[in-house]
DSSP file (Angstrom, degrees, kcal/mol; ACC not computed):
  #  RESIDUE AA STRUCTURE BP1 BP2  ACC     N-H-->O    O-->H-N    N-H-->O    O-->H-N    TCO  KAPPA ALPHA  PHI   PSI    X-CA   Y-CA   Z-CA
    1    1 A X              0   0    0      0, 0.0     2,-0.5     0, 0.0     0, 0.0   0.000 360.0 360.0 360.0 133.5   14.5   -0.1  -17.1
    2    2 A X        -     0   0    0     26,-0.0     2,-0.6    25,-0.0    25,-0.0  -0.873 360.0-147.0-106.3 130.3   15.3   -3.5  -15.9
    3    3 A X        -     0   0    0     -2,-0.5    25,-1.7    23,-0.0     2,-0.3  -0.839  15.2-142.0 -99.4 126.3   18.8   -4.8  -16.2
    4    4 A X  B     -A   27   0A   0     -2,-0.6     2,-0.2    23,-0.2    23,-0.2  -0.657  12.1-122.1 -92.9 146.9   19.2   -8.4  -16.8
    5    5 A X        -     0   0    0     21,-0.8    20,-0.8    -2,-0.3     3,-0.1  -0.576  34.5-110.3 -79.6 143.4   21.8  -10.6  -15.4
    6    6 A X        -     0   0    0     -2,-0.2    20,-0.1    18,-0.1    -1,-0.1  -0.415  42.3 -90.7 -75.2 159.5   24.0  -12.4  -17.9
    7    7 A X        -     0   0    0     17,-0.1     2,-0.3    -2,-0.1    -1,-0.1  -0.360  42.8-154.5 -67.5 147.4   23.7  -16.2  -18.2
    8    8 A X        -     0   0    0      1,-0.1     6,-0.2     6,-0.1    16,-0.1  -0.778  20.6 -96.7-120.4 166.9   25.8  -18.3  -16.1
    9    9 A X    >   -     0   0    0      4,-3.3     3,-2.2    -2,-0.3    -1,-0.1  -0.179  47.4 -90.3 -78.8 173.4   27.1  -21.8  -16.5
   10   10 A X  T 3  S+     0   0    0      1,-0.3    -1,-0.1     2,-0.2    -2,-0.0   0.802 127.3  51.3 -50.2 -38.8   25.5  -24.9  -14.9
   11   11 A X  T 3  S-     0   0    0      2,-0.1    -1,-0.3     3,-0.0     3,-0.1   0.350 124.7 -99.6 -85.5   4.4   27.6  -24.6  -11.8
   12   12 A X  S <  S+     0   0    0     -3,-2.2     8,-3.5     1,-0.3     2,-0.4   0.757  80.0 137.4  80.6  31.8   26.7  -20.9  -11.3
   13   13 A X  B     -B   19   0B   0      6,-0.2    -4,-3.3     8,-0.1    -1,-0.3  -0.895  44.4-145.7-110.1 135.8   30.0  -19.7  -12.9
   14   14 A X    >   -     0   0    0      4,-2.1     3,-1.7    -2,-0.4    -6,-0.1  -0.380  41.2 -90.4 -85.3 176.7   30.3  -16.9  -15.3
   15   15 A X  T 3  S+     0   0    0      1,-0.3    -1,-0.1     2,-0.1    -7,-0.0   0.770 123.7  61.5 -61.8 -27.4   32.9  -17.0  -18.1
   16   16 A X  T 3  S-     0   0    0      2,-0.1    -1,-0.3     1,-0.1     3,-0.1   0.414 115.2-110.3 -80.9   1.1   35.5  -15.3  -16.0
   17   17 A X  S <  S+     0   0    0     -3,-1.7     2,-0.2     1,-0.3    -2,-0.1   0.280  74.9 133.7  89.0  -7.3   35.5  -18.0  -13.4
   18   18 A X        -     0   0    0      1,-0.1    -4,-2.1    -5,-0.1     2,-0.4  -0.477  61.2-113.0 -75.1 142.1   33.8  -15.9  -10.7
   19   19 A X  B     -B   13   0B   0     -6,-0.2     2,-0.5    -2,-0.2    -6,-0.2  -0.620  31.9-174.1 -79.3 131.0   31.0  -17.5   -8.8
   20   20 A X        -     0   0    0     -8,-3.5   -12,-0.0    -2,-0.4    -1,-0.0  -0.958  10.7-175.3-127.6 111.0   27.5  -16.1   -9.4
   21   21 A X        +     0   0    0     -2,-0.5     2,-0.2     2,-0.1    -1,-0.1   0.476  53.0 104.2 -86.3  -0.4   24.7  -17.4   -7.3
   22   22 A X  S    S-     0   0    0    -10,-0.1     2,-0.1     1,-0.1   -14,-0.1  -0.527  77.4-107.4 -83.7 148.1   21.9  -15.5   -9.0
   23   23 A X    >   -     0   0    0     -2,-0.2     3,-0.9     1,-0.1   -18,-0.2  -0.396  44.1 -88.5 -68.1 149.3   19.6  -17.2  -11.5
   24   24 A X  T 3  S+     0   0    0      1,-0.2   -17,-0.1    -2,-0.1    -1,-0.1  -0.340 106.3   3.8 -61.9 138.5   19.9  -16.5  -15.2
   25   25 A X  T 3  S+     0   0    0    -20,-0.8     2,-0.4     1,-0.2    -1,-0.2   0.816  85.6 152.5  49.2  47.9   17.9  -13.6  -16.5
   26   26 A X    <   -     0   0    0     -3,-0.9   -21,-0.8   -20,-0.1    -1,-0.2  -0.868  51.2-113.0 -93.5 130.7   16.6  -12.4  -13.1
   27   27 A X  B     -A    4   0A   0     -2,-0.4   -23,-0.2   -23,-0.2     4,-0.1  -0.485  17.7-152.4 -64.9 136.4   15.9   -8.7  -13.0
   28   28 A X  S    S+     0   0    0    -25,-1.7     2,-0.4    -2,-0.1    -1,-0.1   0.477  74.3  83.7 -83.6  -6.2   18.2   -6.9  -10.7
   29   29 A X  S    S-     0   0    0    -26,-0.2     2,-0.1     6,-0.0     3,-0.1  -0.848  86.1-119.5 -98.2 135.2   15.7   -4.2   -9.9
   30   30 A X        -     0   0    0     -2,-0.4     5,-0.1     1,-0.1    -2,-0.1  -0.459  33.7-102.6 -72.1 143.7   13.2   -5.0   -7.3
   31   31 A X    >>  -     0   0    0     -2,-0.1     3,-2.8     1,-0.1     4,-0.7  -0.286  38.1-100.8 -59.8 154.3    9.5   -5.0   -8.3
   32   32 A X  G >4 S+     0   0    0      1,-0.3     3,-0.8     2,-0.2    -1,-0.1   0.779 121.3  59.1 -46.3 -37.2    7.5   -2.0   -7.4
   33   33 A X  G 34 S+     0   0    0      1,-0.2    -1,-0.3    23,-0.1    -2,-0.1   0.615 109.4  45.8 -72.0  -8.6    5.8   -3.7   -4.4
   34   34 A X  G <4 S+     0   0    0     -3,-2.8    -1,-0.2     2,-0.0    -2,-0.2   0.507  85.8 112.0-111.7  -5.2    9.4   -4.4   -2.8
   35   35 A X    <<  -     0   0    0     -3,-0.8     2,-0.5    -4,-0.7    -4,-0.0  -0.453  53.0-156.9 -67.8 138.8   10.8   -0.9   -3.4
   36   36 A X        -     0   0    0     -2,-0.2     2,-0.3    16,-0.0    -2,-0.0  -0.963   8.7-171.1-122.8 130.1   11.4    1.1   -0.2
   37   37 A X        -     0   0    0     -2,-0.5     2,-0.3    13,-0.0    13,-0.1  -0.774  18.0-128.1-105.9 160.9   11.5    4.8    0.0
   38   38 A X        +     0   0    0     -2,-0.3     2,-0.3    11,-0.0    -2,-0.0  -0.830  29.1 165.5-105.5 152.7   12.6    6.9    3.0
   39   39 A X        -     0   0    0     -2,-0.3     2,-0.3    11,-0.0    10,-0.1  -0.941  28.4-123.0-150.2 171.9   10.7    9.7    4.5
   40   40 A X        -     0   0    0     -2,-0.3     2,-0.5     8,-0.0     8,-0.5  -0.926  20.1-125.5-124.2 144.5   10.9   11.7    7.8
   41   41 A X        -     0   0    0     -2,-0.3     6,-0.2     6,-0.1     4,-0.0  -0.807  33.5-133.2 -91.5 127.9    8.1   12.1   10.4
   42   42 A X    >   -     0   0    0      4,-2.4     3,-2.1    -2,-0.5    -1,-0.1  -0.195  24.2-100.8 -75.9 166.8    7.5   15.8   11.0
   43   43 A X  T 3  S+     0   0    0      1,-0.3    -1,-0.1     2,-0.1    -2,-0.0   0.649 125.9  55.3 -66.7  -8.5    7.1   17.6   14.4
   44   44 A X  T 3  S-     0   0    0      2,-0.1    -1,-0.3     0, 0.0    -2,-0.1   0.097 123.2-106.5-104.8  25.5    3.4   17.6   13.7
   45   45 A X  S <  S+     0   0    0     -3,-2.1     2,-0.3     1,-0.2    -2,-0.1   0.727  71.5 147.8  59.4  31.0    3.4   13.8   13.3
   46   46 A X        -     0   0    0      2,-0.0    -4,-2.4    -6,-0.0     2,-0.4  -0.722  29.2-165.1 -97.3 142.7    3.0   14.0    9.4
   47   47 A X        -     0   0    0     -2,-0.3     2,-0.5    -6,-0.2    -6,-0.1  -0.988  14.2-139.9-128.8 132.1    4.4   11.6    7.0
   48   48 A X        -     0   0    0     -8,-0.5     2,-0.5    -2,-0.4    -8,-0.0  -0.861  18.9-142.0 -95.9 130.1    4.8   12.1    3.2
   49   49 A X        -     0   0    0     -2,-0.5   -11,-0.0     1,-0.1   -10,-0.0  -0.765  24.2-117.6 -90.5 128.2    4.0    8.9    1.3
   50   50 A X     >  -     0   0    0     -2,-0.5     4,-2.8     1,-0.1     5,-0.2  -0.282  21.9-114.5 -62.2 149.9    6.3    8.4   -1.6
   51   51 A X  H  > S+     0   0    0      1,-0.2     4,-3.3     2,-0.2     5,-0.3   0.890 110.5  54.3 -54.8 -48.8    4.8    8.4   -5.0
   52   52 A X  H  > S+     0   0    0      1,-0.2     4,-2.1     2,-0.2    -1,-0.2   0.907 115.8  39.7 -52.6 -46.0    5.6    4.8   -6.0
   53   53 A X  H  > S+     0   0    0      2,-0.2     4,-2.2    -3,-0.2     6,-0.2   0.881 115.1  52.7 -75.8 -37.4    3.9    3.5   -2.8
   54   54 A X  H  <>S+     0   0    0     -4,-2.8     5,-1.8     2,-0.2     4,-0.2   0.966 113.7  43.6 -55.1 -53.2    1.0    6.0   -3.0
   55   55 A X  H ><5S+     0   0    0     -4,-3.3     3,-0.7     1,-0.2    -2,-0.2   0.855 113.9  49.6 -66.3 -37.8    0.3    5.0   -6.6
   56   56 A X  H 3<5S+     0   0    0     -4,-2.1    -1,-0.2    -5,-0.3    -2,-0.2   0.883 107.2  54.0 -72.1 -36.8    0.6    1.3   -6.0
   57   57 A X  T 3<5S-     0   0    0     -4,-2.2    -1,-0.2    -5,-0.2    -2,-0.2   0.499 114.1-119.3 -73.8  -4.7   -1.8    1.4   -2.9
   58   58 A X  T < 5 +     0   0    0     -3,-0.7    -3,-0.2    -4,-0.2    -2,-0.1   0.656  56.6 160.4  79.2  10.9   -4.3    3.0   -5.1
   59   59 A X      < -     0   0    0     -5,-1.8     2,-0.3    -6,-0.2    -1,-0.2  -0.330  21.9-164.0 -67.4 150.5   -4.5    6.3   -3.1
   60   60 A X    >   -     0   0    0     -2,-0.0     3,-2.1     0, 0.0    -5,-0.0  -0.968  36.5 -88.9-128.5 148.4   -5.9    9.5   -4.5
   61   61 A X  T 3  S+     0   0    0     -2,-0.3     3,-0.1     1,-0.3     0, 0.0  -0.366 116.3  26.7 -54.8 133.9   -5.4   13.0   -3.0
   62   62 A X  T 3  S+     0   0    0      1,-0.3    -1,-0.3    -3,-0.0    -3,-0.0   0.197  87.6 141.5  92.2 -10.5   -8.2   13.8   -0.6
   63   63 A X    <   -     0   0    0     -3,-2.1     2,-0.6     1,-0.1    -1,-0.3  -0.230  50.2-127.5 -52.4 143.3   -8.9   10.0    0.3
   64   64 A X        -     0   0    0     -3,-0.1    16,-2.3     2,-0.0    17,-0.8  -0.892  30.3-170.8 -95.0 130.2   -9.7    9.3    3.8
   65   65 A X  E     -C   79   0C   0     -2,-0.6     2,-0.4    14,-0.3    14,-0.2  -0.873  21.4-135.7-117.9 154.7   -7.6    6.7    5.5
   66   66 A X  E     -C   78   0C   0     12,-3.0    12,-2.0    -2,-0.3     2,-0.4  -0.865  19.6-153.7-101.1 146.2   -7.6    4.8    8.7
   67   67 A X  E     +C   77   0C   0     -2,-0.4     2,-0.4    10,-0.2    10,-0.2  -0.941  15.8 176.8-123.6 134.5   -4.2    4.4   10.5
   68   68 A X  E     -C   76   0C   0      8,-1.6     8,-2.7    -2,-0.4     2,-0.4  -0.992  29.7-126.2-146.2 131.8   -3.6    1.4   12.7
   69   69 A X  E     +C   75   0C   0     -2,-0.4     6,-0.3     6,-0.2     3,-0.1  -0.624  26.9 177.9 -74.4 131.1   -0.3    0.5   14.7
   70   70 A X  E     -     0   0C   0      4,-1.7     2,-0.3     1,-0.4     5,-0.2   0.286  62.1 -30.3-119.1   8.6    0.5   -3.2   13.8
   71   71 A X  E >  S-C   74   0C   0      3,-0.8     3,-1.8     0, 0.0    -1,-0.4  -0.884  94.0 -42.2 160.5 171.7    3.8   -3.5   15.7
   72   72 A X  T 3  S+     0   0    0      1,-0.3     3,-0.1    -2,-0.3    -3,-0.0  -0.537 129.9   1.2 -62.6 117.9    6.7   -1.4   17.0
   73   73 A X  T 3  S+     0   0    0     -2,-0.4     2,-0.4     1,-0.2    -1,-0.3   0.500 114.8 103.8  85.1   7.4    7.8    0.9   14.2
   74   74 A X  E <   +C   71   0C   0     -3,-1.8    -4,-1.7     2,-0.0    -3,-0.8  -0.960  40.4 172.1-129.3 137.7    5.0   -0.3   11.9
   75   75 A X  E     -C   69   0C   0     -2,-0.4     2,-0.4    -6,-0.3    -6,-0.2  -0.970  18.6-143.6-138.6 156.2    1.6    1.3   10.9
   76   76 A X  E     -C   68   0C   0     -8,-2.7    -8,-1.6    -2,-0.3     2,-0.4  -0.971   6.0-156.5-125.8 130.7   -1.0    0.3    8.3
   77   77 A X  E     -C   67   0C   0     -2,-0.4     2,-0.4   -10,-0.2   -10,-0.2  -0.850  10.0-173.1-102.6 140.9   -3.0    2.6    6.2
   78   78 A X  E     -C   66   0C   0    -12,-2.0   -12,-3.0    -2,-0.4     2,-0.8  -1.000  30.2-119.4-133.8 136.4   -6.4    1.6    4.7
   79   79 A X  E  >  -C   65   0C   0     -2,-0.4     4,-2.0   -14,-0.2     3,-0.3  -0.619  21.4-160.6 -70.9 108.5   -8.4    3.5    2.3
   80   80 A X  H  > S+     0   0    0    -16,-2.3     4,-2.8    -2,-0.8     5,-0.3   0.856  89.8  57.2 -59.2 -34.8  -11.8    4.2    4.2
   81   81 A X  H  > S+     0   0    0    -17,-0.8     4,-2.3     1,-0.2    -1,-0.2   0.920 107.2  46.4 -65.7 -39.8  -13.6    5.0    0.9
   82   82 A X  H  > S+     0   0    0     -3,-0.3     4,-2.2     2,-0.2    -1,-0.2   0.872 114.7  48.8 -66.7 -39.9  -12.6    1.6   -0.5
   83   83 A X  H  X S+     0   0    0     -4,-2.0     4,-1.7     2,-0.2    -2,-0.2   0.893 111.2  48.1 -68.0 -37.7  -13.7    0.0    2.7
   84   84 A X  H  X S+     0   0    0     -4,-2.8     4,-2.6     2,-0.2    -2,-0.2   0.921 111.1  52.8 -68.5 -44.9  -17.0    1.8    2.8
   85   85 A X  H  < S+     0   0    0     -4,-2.3    -2,-0.2    -5,-0.3    -1,-0.2   0.895 106.4  53.2 -56.8 -43.0  -17.6    0.9   -0.9
   86   86 A X  H  < S+     0   0    0     -4,-2.2    -1,-0.2     1,-0.2    -2,-0.2   0.935 118.3  33.9 -63.9 -39.7  -17.0   -2.7   -0.2
   87   87 A X  H >< S+     0   0    0     -4,-1.7     3,-3.1    -5,-0.1     4,-0.3   0.619  85.6 126.4 -93.7 -13.9  -19.5   -2.9    2.6
   88   88 A X  T 3< S+     0   0    0     -4,-2.6    -3,-0.0     1,-0.3    -4,-0.0  -0.143  80.5  14.8 -48.4 124.2  -22.1   -0.4    1.1
   89   89 A X  T 3  S+     0   0    0      2,-0.1    -1,-0.3     1,-0.0    -2,-0.1   0.355  89.1 116.8  94.8 -12.4  -25.5   -2.0    1.0
   90   90 A X    <   +     0   0    0     -3,-3.1     2,-0.6     2,-0.0    -2,-0.1   0.841  65.2  66.0 -65.4 -30.0  -24.7   -4.9    3.2
   91   91 A X  S    S-     0   0    0     -4,-0.3     2,-0.7     2,-0.0    -2,-0.1  -0.827  70.1-162.5 -90.3 125.0  -27.2   -3.7    5.8
   92   92 A X        +     0   0    0     -2,-0.6    -2,-0.0     1,-0.1     0, 0.0  -0.925  28.9 149.9-103.5 102.7  -30.7   -4.0    4.6
   93   93 A X    >   -     0   0    0     -2,-0.7     3,-2.2     0, 0.0    -1,-0.1   0.278  58.2-121.5-120.8  10.7  -32.9   -1.9    6.9
   94   94 A X  T 3  S-     0   0    0      1,-0.3    -2,-0.1     2,-0.1    -3,-0.0   0.807  73.7 -54.8  63.4  27.2  -35.5   -0.9    4.4
   95   95 A X  T 3> S+     0   0    0      1,-0.0     4,-2.3     3,-0.0    -1,-0.3   0.374 109.4 119.7  85.9  -9.1  -34.7    2.7    5.0
   96   96 A X  H <> S+     0   0    0     -3,-2.2     4,-2.4     1,-0.2     5,-0.2   0.876  73.1  52.9 -58.0 -42.4  -35.2    2.6    8.7
   97   97 A X  H  > S+     0   0    0      1,-0.2     4,-2.2     2,-0.2    -1,-0.2   0.905 109.6  47.6 -62.9 -42.1  -31.6    3.7    9.5
   98   98 A X  H  > S+     0   0    0      2,-0.2     4,-2.3     1,-0.2    -1,-0.2   0.903 112.2  49.2 -65.5 -40.0  -31.8    6.7    7.3
   99   99 A X  H  X S+     0   0    0     -4,-2.3     4,-2.6     1,-0.2     5,-0.2   0.918 113.2  48.6 -65.2 -42.3  -35.2    7.8    8.9
  100  100 A X  H  X S+     0   0    0     -4,-2.4     4,-2.7    -5,-0.2     5,-0.2   0.917 112.2  48.7 -65.8 -39.8  -33.6    7.3   12.4
  101  101 A X  H  X S+     0   0    0     -4,-2.2     4,-2.7     1,-0.2    -2,-0.2   0.957 114.5  43.7 -63.2 -51.5  -30.5    9.3   11.5
  102  102 A X  H  X S+     0   0    0     -4,-2.3     4,-2.0     2,-0.2    -1,-0.2   0.871 112.2  51.6 -67.2 -37.0  -32.5   12.1   10.0
  103  103 A X  H  X S+     0   0    0     -4,-2.6     4,-1.6     2,-0.2    -1,-0.2   0.920 111.6  50.9 -62.8 -41.4  -35.1   12.1   13.0
  104  104 A X  H  X S+     0   0    0     -4,-2.7     4,-1.1     1,-0.2     3,-0.5   0.951 108.2  52.0 -65.5 -42.2  -32.0   12.3   15.4
  105  105 A X  H >< S+     0   0    0     -4,-2.7     3,-0.6     1,-0.3    -1,-0.2   0.903 107.8  50.7 -60.8 -39.3  -30.6   15.2   13.5
  106  106 A X  H 3< S+     0   0    0     -4,-2.0    -1,-0.3     1,-0.2    -2,-0.2   0.829 104.6  58.2 -72.7 -27.3  -33.8   17.1   13.8
  107  107 A X  H 3< S+     0   0    0     -4,-1.6    -1,-0.2    -3,-0.5    -2,-0.2   0.700  82.0 106.4 -73.8 -20.0  -34.0   16.5   17.6
  108  108 A X    <<        0   0    0     -4,-1.1    -3,-0.0    -3,-0.6    -4,-0.0  -0.363 360.0 360.0 -61.0 139.0  -30.6   18.3   18.1
  109  109 A X              0   0    0     -2,-0.0    -1,-0.2     0, 0.0    -3,-0.1   0.534 360.0 360.0 -68.6 360.0  -30.9   21.7   19.6
């Protein structure tokens, strides 16, 4: 539910004389992309991603993600499946790559 701010006068004053610097009819609830949830890092370095962030990022249970440090105290998760889908078929090898991989597997002891 989004709570709306009451209309204010032209000089930013509400009817009671108090100053209100917010624009009229601006939602007071942050949009989903700006909502922040807290979580704790476990002793095994595991982190639970809150449902709003998880859903908005488009993750699904079982997805493989890459994790990259982007600065002190900041990490970035990228869905590897989506990344692979994006570039799938970009290399045109005429099947040579597949044959090479299969041949290499057959050579393993």
